[in-house]
CHARMM internal coordinates of N, CA and C (Angstrom, degrees):
IC EDIT
DIST 1 N 1 CA 1.4555
DIST 1 CA 1 C 1.5795
ANGL 1 N 1 CA 1 C 108.10
DIST 1 C 2 N 1.3046
ANGL 1 CA 1 C 2 N 115.93
DIHE 1 N 1 CA 1 C 2 N 142.67
DIST 2 N 2 CA 1.4527
ANGL 1 C 2 N 2 CA 121.32
DIHE 1 CA 1 C 2 N 2 CA 179.21
DIST 2 CA 2 C 1.5443
ANGL 2 N 2 CA 2 C 109.32
DIHE 1 C 2 N 2 CA 2 C -74.82
DIST 2 C 3 N 1.3418
ANGL 2 CA 2 C 3 N 115.11
DIHE 2 N 2 CA 2 C 3 N 144.53
DIST 3 N 3 CA 1.4812
ANGL 2 C 3 N 3 CA 117.89
DIHE 2 CA 2 C 3 N 3 CA 170.58
DIST 3 CA 3 C 1.5394
ANGL 3 N 3 CA 3 C 106.97
DIHE 2 C 3 N 3 CA 3 C -63.22
DIST 3 C 4 N 1.3279
ANGL 3 CA 3 C 4 N 117.42
DIHE 3 N 3 CA 3 C 4 N 148.17
DIST 4 N 4 CA 1.4536
ANGL 3 C 4 N 4 CA 123.59
DIHE 3 CA 3 C 4 N 4 CA -176.35
DIST 4 CA 4 C 1.5514
ANGL 4 N 4 CA 4 C 111.74
DIHE 3 C 4 N 4 CA 4 C -56.78
DIST 4 C 5 N 1.3003
ANGL 4 CA 4 C 5 N 117.10
DIHE 4 N 4 CA 4 C 5 N -40.32
DIST 5 N 5 CA 1.4861
ANGL 4 C 5 N 5 CA 118.53
DIHE 4 CA 4 C 5 N 5 CA 179.97
DIST 5 CA 5 C 1.5289
ANGL 5 N 5 CA 5 C 112.07
DIHE 4 C 5 N 5 CA 5 C -64.85
DIST 5 C 6 N 1.3309
ANGL 5 CA 5 C 6 N 117.58
DIHE 5 N 5 CA 5 C 6 N -37.41
DIST 6 N 6 CA 1.4666
ANGL 5 C 6 N 6 CA 121.00
DIHE 5 CA 5 C 6 N 6 CA 175.35
DIST 6 CA 6 C 1.4888
ANGL 6 N 6 CA 6 C 110.86
DIHE 5 C 6 N 6 CA 6 C -63.82
DIST 6 C 7 N 1.3387
ANGL 6 CA 6 C 7 N 116.86
DIHE 6 N 6 CA 6 C 7 N -45.77
DIST 7 N 7 CA 1.4536
ANGL 6 C 7 N 7 CA 122.25
DIHE 6 CA 6 C 7 N 7 CA 179.92
DIST 7 CA 7 C 1.5418
ANGL 7 N 7 CA 7 C 109.98
DIHE 6 C 7 N 7 CA 7 C -60.26
DIST 7 C 8 N 1.2974
ANGL 7 CA 7 C 8 N 117.22
DIHE 7 N 7 CA 7 C 8 N -43.83
DIST 8 N 8 CA 1.5303
ANGL 7 C 8 N 8 CA 119.63
DIHE 7 CA 7 C 8 N 8 CA 179.12
DIST 8 CA 8 C 1.5059
ANGL 8 N 8 CA 8 C 110.16
DIHE 7 C 8 N 8 CA 8 C -62.29
DIST 8 C 9 N 1.3282
ANGL 8 CA 8 C 9 N 115.52
DIHE 8 N 8 CA 8 C 9 N -39.84
DIST 9 N 9 CA 1.5232
ANGL 8 C 9 N 9 CA 117.87
DIHE 8 CA 8 C 9 N 9 CA 179.48
DIST 9 CA 9 C 1.4955
ANGL 9 N 9 CA 9 C 111.40
DIHE 8 C 9 N 9 CA 9 C -63.80
DIST 9 C 10 N 1.3554
ANGL 9 CA 9 C 10 N 116.16
DIHE 9 N 9 CA 9 C 10 N -42.91
DIST 10 N 10 CA 1.4380
ANGL 9 C 10 N 10 CA 119.97
DIHE 9 CA 9 C 10 N 10 CA 177.51
DIST 10 CA 10 C 1.5170
ANGL 10 N 10 CA 10 C 112.31
DIHE 9 C 10 N 10 CA 10 C -60.23
DIST 10 C 11 N 1.3381
ANGL 10 CA 10 C 11 N 115.15
DIHE 10 N 10 CA 10 C 11 N -47.13
DIST 11 N 11 CA 1.5111
ANGL 10 C 11 N 11 CA 120.44
DIHE 10 CA 10 C 11 N 11 CA -178.38
DIST 11 CA 11 C 1.5520
ANGL 11 N 11 CA 11 C 110.50
DIHE 10 C 11 N 11 CA 11 C -61.88
DIST 11 C 12 N 1.3418
ANGL 11 CA 11 C 12 N 115.66
DIHE 11 N 11 CA 11 C 12 N -37.60
DIST 12 N 12 CA 1.4579
ANGL 11 C 12 N 12 CA 120.46
DIHE 11 CA 11 C 12 N 12 CA -177.21
DIST 12 CA 12 C 1.5156
ANGL 12 N 12 CA 12 C 110.93
DIHE 11 C 12 N 12 CA 12 C -73.10
DIST 12 C 13 N 1.3490
ANGL 12 CA 12 C 13 N 119.24
DIHE 12 N 12 CA 12 C 13 N -24.13
DIST 13 N 13 CA 1.4850
ANGL 12 C 13 N 13 CA 121.35
DIHE 12 CA 12 C 13 N 13 CA -170.24
DIST 13 CA 13 C 1.4738
ANGL 13 N 13 CA 13 C 117.36
DIHE 12 C 13 N 13 CA 13 C -118.29
DIST 13 C 14 N 1.2971
ANGL 13 CA 13 C 14 N 116.53
DIHE 13 N 13 CA 13 C 14 N 0.61
DIST 14 N 14 CA 1.5055
ANGL 13 C 14 N 14 CA 118.15
DIHE 13 CA 13 C 14 N 14 CA -178.82
DIST 14 CA 14 C 1.5146
ANGL 14 N 14 CA 14 C 108.43
DIHE 13 C 14 N 14 CA 14 C -132.52
DIST 14 C 15 N 1.3132
ANGL 14 CA 14 C 15 N 114.04
DIHE 14 N 14 CA 14 C 15 N 152.18
DIST 15 N 15 CA 1.4677
ANGL 14 C 15 N 15 CA 117.48
DIHE 14 CA 14 C 15 N 15 CA 175.51
DIST 15 CA 15 C 1.5130
ANGL 15 N 15 CA 15 C 113.20
DIHE 14 C 15 N 15 CA 15 C -74.46
DIST 15 C 16 N 1.3255
ANGL 15 CA 15 C 16 N 117.75
DIHE 15 N 15 CA 15 C 16 N 144.68
DIST 16 N 16 CA 1.4364
ANGL 15 C 16 N 16 CA 121.77
DIHE 15 CA 15 C 16 N 16 CA 174.52
DIST 16 CA 16 C 1.5262
ANGL 16 N 16 CA 16 C 107.21
DIHE 15 C 16 N 16 CA 16 C -106.77
DIST 16 C 17 N 1.3040
ANGL 16 CA 16 C 17 N 116.78
DIHE 16 N 16 CA 16 C 17 N 128.64
DIST 17 N 17 CA 1.4608
ANGL 16 C 17 N 17 CA 121.28
DIHE 16 CA 16 C 17 N 17 CA -179.47
DIST 17 CA 17 C 1.5044
ANGL 17 N 17 CA 17 C 108.76
DIHE 16 C 17 N 17 CA 17 C -95.15
DIST 17 C 18 N 1.3400
ANGL 17 CA 17 C 18 N 114.92
DIHE 17 N 17 CA 17 C 18 N 130.34
DIST 18 N 18 CA 1.4519
ANGL 17 C 18 N 18 CA 121.11
DIHE 17 CA 17 C 18 N 18 CA -176.65
DIST 18 CA 18 C 1.5126
ANGL 18 N 18 CA 18 C 111.68
DIHE 17 C 18 N 18 CA 18 C -135.47
DIST 18 C 19 N 1.3335
ANGL 18 CA 18 C 19 N 114.84
DIHE 18 N 18 CA 18 C 19 N 167.47
DIST 19 N 19 CA 1.4404
ANGL 18 C 19 N 19 CA 122.63
DIHE 18 CA 18 C 19 N 19 CA 175.08
DIST 19 CA 19 C 1.5030
ANGL 19 N 19 CA 19 C 108.61
DIHE 18 C 19 N 19 CA 19 C -121.88
DIST 19 C 20 N 1.3209
ANGL 19 CA 19 C 20 N 117.85
DIHE 19 N 19 CA 19 C 20 N 132.34
DIST 20 N 20 CA 1.4349
ANGL 19 C 20 N 20 CA 123.64
DIHE 19 CA 19 C 20 N 20 CA 170.87
DIST 20 CA 20 C 1.5096
ANGL 20 N 20 CA 20 C 109.79
DIHE 19 C 20 N 20 CA 20 C -105.95
DIST 20 C 21 N 1.3409
ANGL 20 CA 20 C 21 N 116.25
DIHE 20 N 20 CA 20 C 21 N 130.36
DIST 21 N 21 CA 1.4195
ANGL 20 C 21 N 21 CA 120.40
DIHE 20 CA 20 C 21 N 21 CA -178.52
DIST 21 CA 21 C 1.5477
ANGL 21 N 21 CA 21 C 109.49
DIHE 20 C 21 N 21 CA 21 C -102.39
DIST 21 C 22 N 1.3218
ANGL 21 CA 21 C 22 N 116.87
DIHE 21 N 21 CA 21 C 22 N 107.06
DIST 22 N 22 CA 1.4251
ANGL 21 C 22 N 22 CA 120.76
DIHE 21 CA 21 C 22 N 22 CA 178.86
DIST 22 CA 22 C 1.5567
ANGL 22 N 22 CA 22 C 107.47
DIHE 21 C 22 N 22 CA 22 C -100.75
DIST 22 C 23 N 1.3259
ANGL 22 CA 22 C 23 N 113.21
DIHE 22 N 22 CA 22 C 23 N 113.07
DIST 23 N 23 CA 1.4446
ANGL 22 C 23 N 23 CA 122.47
DIHE 22 CA 22 C 23 N 23 CA -175.33
DIST 23 CA 23 C 1.4858
ANGL 23 N 23 CA 23 C 110.09
DIHE 22 C 23 N 23 CA 23 C -113.12
DIST 23 C 24 N 1.3623
ANGL 23 CA 23 C 24 N 116.70
DIHE 23 N 23 CA 23 C 24 N 126.74
DIST 24 N 24 CA 1.4578
ANGL 23 C 24 N 24 CA 123.15
DIHE 23 CA 23 C 24 N 24 CA -179.82
DIST 24 CA 24 C 1.5048
ANGL 24 N 24 CA 24 C 109.68
DIHE 23 C 24 N 24 CA 24 C -111.15
DIST 24 C 25 N 1.3515
ANGL 24 CA 24 C 25 N 117.51
DIHE 24 N 24 CA 24 C 25 N 145.13
DIST 25 N 25 CA 1.4565
ANGL 24 C 25 N 25 CA 121.43
DIHE 24 CA 24 C 25 N 25 CA 171.78
DIST 25 CA 25 C 1.5268
ANGL 25 N 25 CA 25 C 109.63
DIHE 24 C 25 N 25 CA 25 C -94.99
DIST 25 C 26 N 1.3311
ANGL 25 CA 25 C 26 N 116.30
DIHE 25 N 25 CA 25 C 26 N -176.00
DIST 26 N 26 CA 1.4959
ANGL 25 C 26 N 26 CA 120.68
DIHE 25 CA 25 C 26 N 26 CA -176.73
DIST 26 CA 26 C 1.5216
ANGL 26 N 26 CA 26 C 113.60
DIHE 25 C 26 N 26 CA 26 C -62.59
DIST 26 C 27 N 1.3315
ANGL 26 CA 26 C 27 N 115.92
DIHE 26 N 26 CA 26 C 27 N -21.52
DIST 27 N 27 CA 1.5120
ANGL 26 C 27 N 27 CA 120.30
DIHE 26 CA 26 C 27 N 27 CA 178.39
DIST 27 CA 27 C 1.5035
ANGL 27 N 27 CA 27 C 111.81
DIHE 26 C 27 N 27 CA 27 C -91.35
DIST 27 C 28 N 1.4044
ANGL 27 CA 27 C 28 N 116.78
DIHE 27 N 27 CA 27 C 28 N 11.98
DIST 28 N 28 CA 1.4560
ANGL 27 C 28 N 28 CA 121.92
DIHE 27 CA 27 C 28 N 28 CA -177.97
DIST 28 CA 28 C 1.5307
ANGL 28 N 28 CA 28 C 112.68
DIHE 27 C 28 N 28 CA 28 C 61.69
DIST 28 C 29 N 1.3680
ANGL 28 CA 28 C 29 N 119.51
DIHE 28 N 28 CA 28 C 29 N 29.65
DIST 29 N 29 CA 1.4133
ANGL 28 C 29 N 29 CA 124.17
DIHE 28 CA 28 C 29 N 29 CA 173.88
DIST 29 CA 29 C 1.5251
ANGL 29 N 29 CA 29 C 108.73
DIHE 28 C 29 N 29 CA 29 C -94.76
DIST 29 C 30 N 1.3355
ANGL 29 CA 29 C 30 N 116.54
DIHE 29 N 29 CA 29 C 30 N 138.30
DIST 30 N 30 CA 1.4342
ANGL 29 C 30 N 30 CA 122.80
DIHE 29 CA 29 C 30 N 30 CA -177.17
DIST 30 CA 30 C 1.5622
ANGL 30 N 30 CA 30 C 109.61
DIHE 29 C 30 N 30 CA 30 C -89.00
DIST 30 C 31 N 1.3436
ANGL 30 CA 30 C 31 N 114.80
DIHE 30 N 30 CA 30 C 31 N 141.83
DIST 31 N 31 CA 1.4569
ANGL 30 C 31 N 31 CA 118.69
DIHE 30 CA 30 C 31 N 31 CA 175.65
DIST 31 CA 31 C 1.5222
ANGL 31 N 31 CA 31 C 109.26
DIHE 30 C 31 N 31 CA 31 C -78.52
DIST 31 C 32 N 1.3253
ANGL 31 CA 31 C 32 N 119.04
DIHE 31 N 31 CA 31 C 32 N 128.72
DIST 32 N 32 CA 1.4348
ANGL 31 C 32 N 32 CA 124.49
DIHE 31 CA 31 C 32 N 32 CA 175.57
DIST 32 CA 32 C 1.4628
ANGL 32 N 32 CA 32 C 110.11
DIHE 31 C 32 N 32 CA 32 C -128.52
DIST 32 C 33 N 1.3472
ANGL 32 CA 32 C 33 N 116.71
DIHE 32 N 32 CA 32 C 33 N 151.22
DIST 33 N 33 CA 1.4359
ANGL 32 C 33 N 33 CA 123.30
DIHE 32 CA 32 C 33 N 33 CA 172.85
DIST 33 CA 33 C 1.5271
ANGL 33 N 33 CA 33 C 110.59
DIHE 32 C 33 N 33 CA 33 C -116.91
DIST 33 C 34 N 1.2679
ANGL 33 CA 33 C 34 N 117.89
DIHE 33 N 33 CA 33 C 34 N 163.86
DIST 34 N 34 CA 1.4768
ANGL 33 C 34 N 34 CA 121.03
DIHE 33 CA 33 C 34 N 34 CA 176.74
DIST 34 CA 34 C 1.5058
ANGL 34 N 34 CA 34 C 108.19
DIHE 33 C 34 N 34 CA 34 C -113.08
DIST 34 C 35 N 1.3118
ANGL 34 CA 34 C 35 N 117.18
DIHE 34 N 34 CA 34 C 35 N 125.71
DIST 35 N 35 CA 1.4820
ANGL 34 C 35 N 35 CA 120.47
DIHE 34 CA 34 C 35 N 35 CA -177.92
DIST 35 CA 35 C 1.5133
ANGL 35 N 35 CA 35 C 112.97
DIHE 34 C 35 N 35 CA 35 C -67.09
DIST 35 C 36 N 1.3863
ANGL 35 CA 35 C 36 N 112.71
DIHE 35 N 35 CA 35 C 36 N 135.64
DIST 36 N 36 CA 1.4260
ANGL 35 C 36 N 36 CA 119.45
DIHE 35 CA 35 C 36 N 36 CA 176.15
DIST 36 CA 36 C 1.5483
ANGL 36 N 36 CA 36 C 112.34
DIHE 35 C 36 N 36 CA 36 C -100.16
DIST 36 C 37 N 1.3049
ANGL 36 CA 36 C 37 N 115.38
DIHE 36 N 36 CA 36 C 37 N -15.93
DIST 37 N 37 CA 1.4909
ANGL 36 C 37 N 37 CA 118.33
DIHE 36 CA 36 C 37 N 37 CA -174.39
DIST 37 CA 37 C 1.5457
ANGL 37 N 37 CA 37 C 110.86
DIHE 36 C 37 N 37 CA 37 C -115.04
DIST 37 C 38 N 1.3118
ANGL 37 CA 37 C 38 N 112.27
DIHE 37 N 37 CA 37 C 38 N 162.40
DIST 38 N 38 CA 1.4331
ANGL 37 C 38 N 38 CA 119.58
DIHE 37 CA 37 C 38 N 38 CA 179.97
DIST 38 CA 38 C 1.5238
ANGL 38 N 38 CA 38 C 111.45
DIHE 37 C 38 N 38 CA 38 C -80.03
DIST 38 C 39 N 1.2664
ANGL 38 CA 38 C 39 N 122.98
DIHE 38 N 38 CA 38 C 39 N 153.21
DIST 39 N 39 CA 1.4361
ANGL 38 C 39 N 39 CA 125.24
DIHE 38 CA 38 C 39 N 39 CA 16.81
DIST 39 CA 39 C 1.5400
ANGL 39 N 39 CA 39 C 113.10
DIHE 38 C 39 N 39 CA 39 C -94.05
DIST 39 C 40 N 1.3531
ANGL 39 CA 39 C 40 N 117.04
DIHE 39 N 39 CA 39 C 40 N -8.45
DIST 40 N 40 CA 1.4624
ANGL 39 C 40 N 40 CA 120.79
DIHE 39 CA 39 C 40 N 40 CA -175.60
DIST 40 CA 40 C 1.5560
ANGL 40 N 40 CA 40 C 112.25
DIHE 39 C 40 N 40 CA 40 C -100.61
DIST 40 C 41 N 1.3420
ANGL 40 CA 40 C 41 N 116.33
DIHE 40 N 40 CA 40 C 41 N 28.35
DIST 41 N 41 CA 1.4560
ANGL 40 C 41 N 41 CA 120.48
DIHE 40 CA 40 C 41 N 41 CA -176.78
DIST 41 CA 41 C 1.5395
ANGL 41 N 41 CA 41 C 109.43
DIHE 40 C 41 N 41 CA 41 C -55.89
DIST 41 C 42 N 1.3658
ANGL 41 CA 41 C 42 N 113.98
DIHE 41 N 41 CA 41 C 42 N 132.23
DIST 42 N 42 CA 1.4798
ANGL 41 C 42 N 42 CA 119.85
DIHE 41 CA 41 C 42 N 42 CA 177.26
DIST 42 CA 42 C 1.5092
ANGL 42 N 42 CA 42 C 113.36
DIHE 41 C 42 N 42 CA 42 C 91.11
DIST 42 C 43 N 1.3201
ANGL 42 CA 42 C 43 N 119.69
DIHE 42 N 42 CA 42 C 43 N -11.22
DIST 43 N 43 CA 1.4690
ANGL 42 C 43 N 43 CA 121.09
DIHE 42 CA 42 C 43 N 43 CA -178.54
DIST 43 CA 43 C 1.5266
ANGL 43 N 43 CA 43 C 110.09
DIHE 42 C 43 N 43 CA 43 C -91.20
DIST 43 C 44 N 1.3105
ANGL 43 CA 43 C 44 N 118.29
DIHE 43 N 43 CA 43 C 44 N 150.98
DIST 44 N 44 CA 1.4141
ANGL 43 C 44 N 44 CA 126.03
DIHE 43 CA 43 C 44 N 44 CA 175.90
DIST 44 CA 44 C 1.5064
ANGL 44 N 44 CA 44 C 111.34
DIHE 43 C 44 N 44 CA 44 C -79.28
DIST 44 C 45 N 1.3052
ANGL 44 CA 44 C 45 N 118.47
DIHE 44 N 44 CA 44 C 45 N 146.41
DIST 45 N 45 CA 1.4407
ANGL 44 C 45 N 45 CA 122.48
DIHE 44 CA 44 C 45 N 45 CA -179.23
DIST 45 CA 45 C 1.5286
ANGL 45 N 45 CA 45 C 112.74
DIHE 44 C 45 N 45 CA 45 C -150.64
DIST 45 C 46 N 1.3105
ANGL 45 CA 45 C 46 N 116.74
DIHE 45 N 45 CA 45 C 46 N 163.42
DIST 46 N 46 CA 1.4398
ANGL 45 C 46 N 46 CA 119.54
DIHE 45 CA 45 C 46 N 46 CA 171.31
DIST 46 CA 46 C 1.5590
ANGL 46 N 46 CA 46 C 106.17
DIHE 45 C 46 N 46 CA 46 C -95.95
DIST 46 C 47 N 1.3438
ANGL 46 CA 46 C 47 N 119.07
DIHE 46 N 46 CA 46 C 47 N 150.77
DIST 47 N 47 CA 1.4787
ANGL 46 C 47 N 47 CA 119.66
DIHE 46 CA 46 C 47 N 47 CA 179.72
DIST 47 CA 47 C 1.5214
ANGL 47 N 47 CA 47 C 108.97
DIHE 46 C 47 N 47 CA 47 C -64.30
DIST 47 C 48 N 1.3202
ANGL 47 CA 47 C 48 N 115.01
DIHE 47 N 47 CA 47 C 48 N 158.81
DIST 48 N 48 CA 1.4618
ANGL 47 C 48 N 48 CA 121.31
DIHE 47 CA 47 C 48 N 48 CA 177.49
DIST 48 CA 48 C 1.4831
ANGL 48 N 48 CA 48 C 111.70
DIHE 47 C 48 N 48 CA 48 C 155.68
DIST 48 C 49 N 1.3136
ANGL 48 CA 48 C 49 N 117.35
DIHE 48 N 48 CA 48 C 49 N -168.69
DIST 49 N 49 CA 1.4188
ANGL 48 C 49 N 49 CA 121.76
DIHE 48 CA 48 C 49 N 49 CA 176.58
DIST 49 CA 49 C 1.5214
ANGL 49 N 49 CA 49 C 114.00
DIHE 48 C 49 N 49 CA 49 C 174.01
DIST 49 C 50 N 1.2757
ANGL 49 CA 49 C 50 N 118.13
DIHE 49 N 49 CA 49 C 50 N -172.86
DIST 50 N 50 CA 1.4579
ANGL 49 C 50 N 50 CA 125.04
DIHE 49 CA 49 C 50 N 50 CA -176.68
DIST 50 CA 50 C 1.5023
ANGL 50 N 50 CA 50 C 111.94
DIHE 49 C 50 N 50 CA 50 C -76.23
DIST 50 C 51 N 1.3340
ANGL 50 CA 50 C 51 N 114.46
DIHE 50 N 50 CA 50 C 51 N 148.31
DIST 51 N 51 CA 1.4687
ANGL 50 C 51 N 51 CA 121.39
DIHE 50 CA 50 C 51 N 51 CA 169.07
DIST 51 CA 51 C 1.5151
ANGL 51 N 51 CA 51 C 106.46
DIHE 50 C 51 N 51 CA 51 C -85.68
DIST 51 C 52 N 1.2983
ANGL 51 CA 51 C 52 N 118.52
DIHE 51 N 51 CA 51 C 52 N 125.62
DIST 52 N 52 CA 1.4618
ANGL 51 C 52 N 52 CA 123.53
DIHE 51 CA 51 C 52 N 52 CA -175.94
DIST 52 CA 52 C 1.5544
ANGL 52 N 52 CA 52 C 111.60
DIHE 51 C 52 N 52 CA 52 C -76.72
DIST 52 C 53 N 1.3115
ANGL 52 CA 52 C 53 N 117.21
DIHE 52 N 52 CA 52 C 53 N 159.17
DIST 53 N 53 CA 1.4695
ANGL 52 C 53 N 53 CA 120.64
DIHE 52 CA 52 C 53 N 53 CA 175.78
DIST 53 CA 53 C 1.4771
ANGL 53 N 53 CA 53 C 112.08
DIHE 52 C 53 N 53 CA 53 C -53.97
DIST 53 C 54 N 1.3017
ANGL 53 CA 53 C 54 N 115.58
DIHE 53 N 53 CA 53 C 54 N 133.53
DIST 54 N 54 CA 1.4845
ANGL 53 C 54 N 54 CA 123.14
DIHE 53 CA 53 C 54 N 54 CA 177.05
DIST 54 CA 54 C 1.5238
ANGL 54 N 54 CA 54 C 113.37
DIHE 53 C 54 N 54 CA 54 C 64.84
DIST 54 C 55 N 1.3209
ANGL 54 CA 54 C 55 N 117.24
DIHE 54 N 54 CA 54 C 55 N 17.64
DIST 55 N 55 CA 1.4870
ANGL 54 C 55 N 55 CA 122.54
DIHE 54 CA 54 C 55 N 55 CA -179.71
DIST 55 CA 55 C 1.5640
ANGL 55 N 55 CA 55 C 106.41
DIHE 54 C 55 N 55 CA 55 C -101.56
DIST 55 C 56 N 1.3232
ANGL 55 CA 55 C 56 N 114.98
DIHE 55 N 55 CA 55 C 56 N 132.25
DIST 56 N 56 CA 1.4760
ANGL 55 C 56 N 56 CA 119.00
DIHE 55 CA 55 C 56 N 56 CA 175.57
DIST 56 CA 56 C 1.5147
ANGL 56 N 56 CA 56 C 109.82
DIHE 55 C 56 N 56 CA 56 C -73.58
DIST 56 C 57 N 1.3177
ANGL 56 CA 56 C 57 N 115.31
DIHE 56 N 56 CA 56 C 57 N 159.22
DIST 57 N 57 CA 1.4688
ANGL 56 C 57 N 57 CA 119.12
DIHE 56 CA 56 C 57 N 57 CA 178.20
DIST 57 CA 57 C 1.5459
ANGL 57 N 57 CA 57 C 111.70
DIHE 56 C 57 N 57 CA 57 C -60.38
DIST 57 C 58 N 1.3453
ANGL 57 CA 57 C 58 N 115.49
DIHE 57 N 57 CA 57 C 58 N -38.20
DIST 58 N 58 CA 1.4932
ANGL 57 C 58 N 58 CA 120.24
DIHE 57 CA 57 C 58 N 58 CA -178.78
DIST 58 CA 58 C 1.5418
ANGL 58 N 58 CA 58 C 109.11
DIHE 57 C 58 N 58 CA 58 C -67.43
DIST 58 C 59 N 1.2989
ANGL 58 CA 58 C 59 N 118.42
DIHE 58 N 58 CA 58 C 59 N -40.96
DIST 59 N 59 CA 1.5046
ANGL 58 C 59 N 59 CA 119.99
DIHE 58 CA 58 C 59 N 59 CA 178.97
DIST 59 CA 59 C 1.5315
ANGL 59 N 59 CA 59 C 109.27
DIHE 58 C 59 N 59 CA 59 C -68.13
DIST 59 C 60 N 1.2943
ANGL 59 CA 59 C 60 N 116.78
DIHE 59 N 59 CA 59 C 60 N -43.12
DIST 60 N 60 CA 1.4804
ANGL 59 C 60 N 60 CA 121.51
DIHE 59 CA 59 C 60 N 60 CA 176.82
DIST 60 CA 60 C 1.5392
ANGL 60 N 60 CA 60 C 111.81
DIHE 59 C 60 N 60 CA 60 C -57.87
DIST 60 C 61 N 1.3282
ANGL 60 CA 60 C 61 N 114.12
DIHE 60 N 60 CA 60 C 61 N -43.51
DIST 61 N 61 CA 1.4449
ANGL 60 C 61 N 61 CA 120.29
DIHE 60 CA 60 C 61 N 61 CA -178.52
DIST 61 CA 61 C 1.5742
ANGL 61 N 61 CA 61 C 108.69
DIHE 60 C 61 N 61 CA 61 C -60.85
DIST 61 C 62 N 1.3275
ANGL 61 CA 61 C 62 N 116.89
DIHE 61 N 61 CA 61 C 62 N -50.20
DIST 62 N 62 CA 1.4475
ANGL 61 C 62 N 62 CA 120.72
DIHE 61 CA 61 C 62 N 62 CA 177.32
DIST 62 CA 62 C 1.4882
ANGL 62 N 62 CA 62 C 113.27
DIHE 61 C 62 N 62 CA 62 C -57.88
DIST 62 C 63 N 1.3473
ANGL 62 CA 62 C 63 N 117.75
DIHE 62 N 62 CA 62 C 63 N -46.96
DIST 63 N 63 CA 1.4632
ANGL 62 C 63 N 63 CA 121.86
DIHE 62 CA 62 C 63 N 63 CA -178.64
DIST 63 CA 63 C 1.5539
ANGL 63 N 63 CA 63 C 111.14
DIHE 62 C 63 N 63 CA 63 C -61.26
DIST 63 C 64 N 1.3406
ANGL 63 CA 63 C 64 N 114.61
DIHE 63 N 63 CA 63 C 64 N -48.02
DIST 64 N 64 CA 1.4679
ANGL 63 C 64 N 64 CA 119.26
DIHE 63 CA 63 C 64 N 64 CA -178.81
DIST 64 CA 64 C 1.5231
ANGL 64 N 64 CA 64 C 113.09
DIHE 63 C 64 N 64 CA 64 C -66.41
DIST 64 C 65 N 1.3269
ANGL 64 CA 64 C 65 N 117.04
DIHE 64 N 64 CA 64 C 65 N -38.14
DIST 65 N 65 CA 1.4444
ANGL 64 C 65 N 65 CA 121.67
DIHE 64 CA 64 C 65 N 65 CA 176.56
DIST 65 CA 65 C 1.4999
ANGL 65 N 65 CA 65 C 111.43
DIHE 64 C 65 N 65 CA 65 C -61.83
DIST 65 C 66 N 1.3701
ANGL 65 CA 65 C 66 N 117.26
DIHE 65 N 65 CA 65 C 66 N -42.31
DIST 66 N 66 CA 1.4725
ANGL 65 C 66 N 66 CA 121.22
DIHE 65 CA 65 C 66 N 66 CA 177.76
DIST 66 CA 66 C 1.5236
ANGL 66 N 66 CA 66 C 110.16
DIHE 65 C 66 N 66 CA 66 C -69.72
DIST 66 C 67 N 1.3426
ANGL 66 CA 66 C 67 N 118.36
DIHE 66 N 66 CA 66 C 67 N -45.41
DIST 67 N 67 CA 1.4725
ANGL 66 C 67 N 67 CA 119.71
DIHE 66 CA 66 C 67 N 67 CA -176.22
DIST 67 CA 67 C 1.5194
ANGL 67 N 67 CA 67 C 112.24
DIHE 66 C 67 N 67 CA 67 C -71.05
DIST 67 C 68 N 1.3010
ANGL 67 CA 67 C 68 N 117.95
DIHE 67 N 67 CA 67 C 68 N -41.85
DIST 68 N 68 CA 1.4353
ANGL 67 C 68 N 68 CA 120.84
DIHE 67 CA 67 C 68 N 68 CA -174.60
DIST 68 CA 68 C 1.5687
ANGL 68 N 68 CA 68 C 113.56
DIHE 67 C 68 N 68 CA 68 C -83.76
DIST 68 C 69 N 1.3697
ANGL 68 CA 68 C 69 N 116.75
DIHE 68 N 68 CA 68 C 69 N -32.73
DIST 69 N 69 CA 1.4187
ANGL 68 C 69 N 69 CA 119.60
DIHE 68 CA 68 C 69 N 69 CA -171.72
DIST 69 CA 69 C 1.5330
ANGL 69 N 69 CA 69 C 111.08
DIHE 68 C 69 N 69 CA 69 C -116.51
DIST 69 C 70 N 1.3421
ANGL 69 CA 69 C 70 N 117.92
DIHE 69 N 69 CA 69 C 70 N -15.75
DIST 70 N 70 CA 1.4677
ANGL 69 C 70 N 70 CA 121.03
DIHE 69 CA 69 C 70 N 70 CA -177.99
DIST 70 CA 70 C 1.5172
ANGL 70 N 70 CA 70 C 110.99
DIHE 69 C 70 N 70 CA 70 C 74.34
DIST 70 C 71 N 1.3368
ANGL 70 CA 70 C 71 N 117.87
DIHE 70 N 70 CA 70 C 71 N 24.57
DIST 71 N 71 CA 1.5001
ANGL 70 C 71 N 71 CA 123.59
DIHE 70 CA 70 C 71 N 71 CA 179.32
DIST 71 CA 71 C 1.4746
ANGL 71 N 71 CA 71 C 110.26
DIHE 70 C 71 N 71 CA 71 C -139.48
DIST 71 C 72 N 1.3303
ANGL 71 CA 71 C 72 N 117.04
DIHE 71 N 71 CA 71 C 72 N 159.95
DIST 72 N 72 CA 1.4990
ANGL 71 C 72 N 72 CA 122.80
DIHE 71 CA 71 C 72 N 72 CA 176.22
DIST 72 CA 72 C 1.4960
ANGL 72 N 72 CA 72 C 108.33
DIHE 71 C 72 N 72 CA 72 C -110.83
END
COOR INIT
IC SEED 1 N 1 CA 1 C
IC BUILD
């Protein structure tokens, strides 16, 4: 595991690649969630998350779909 200061330096100086899942129903309404945690607590968001190191986009998509939506 990285020391916290090293992790903070990486986060501050490198791009993080993520996937946003925009899900529409039959009425063309988008699924949104409301953040419970900081720093964006109380704001609306679309489900999604970071692509992990050495993870393909396809694998990340499946993982995030399962974790965020409970579906594959």
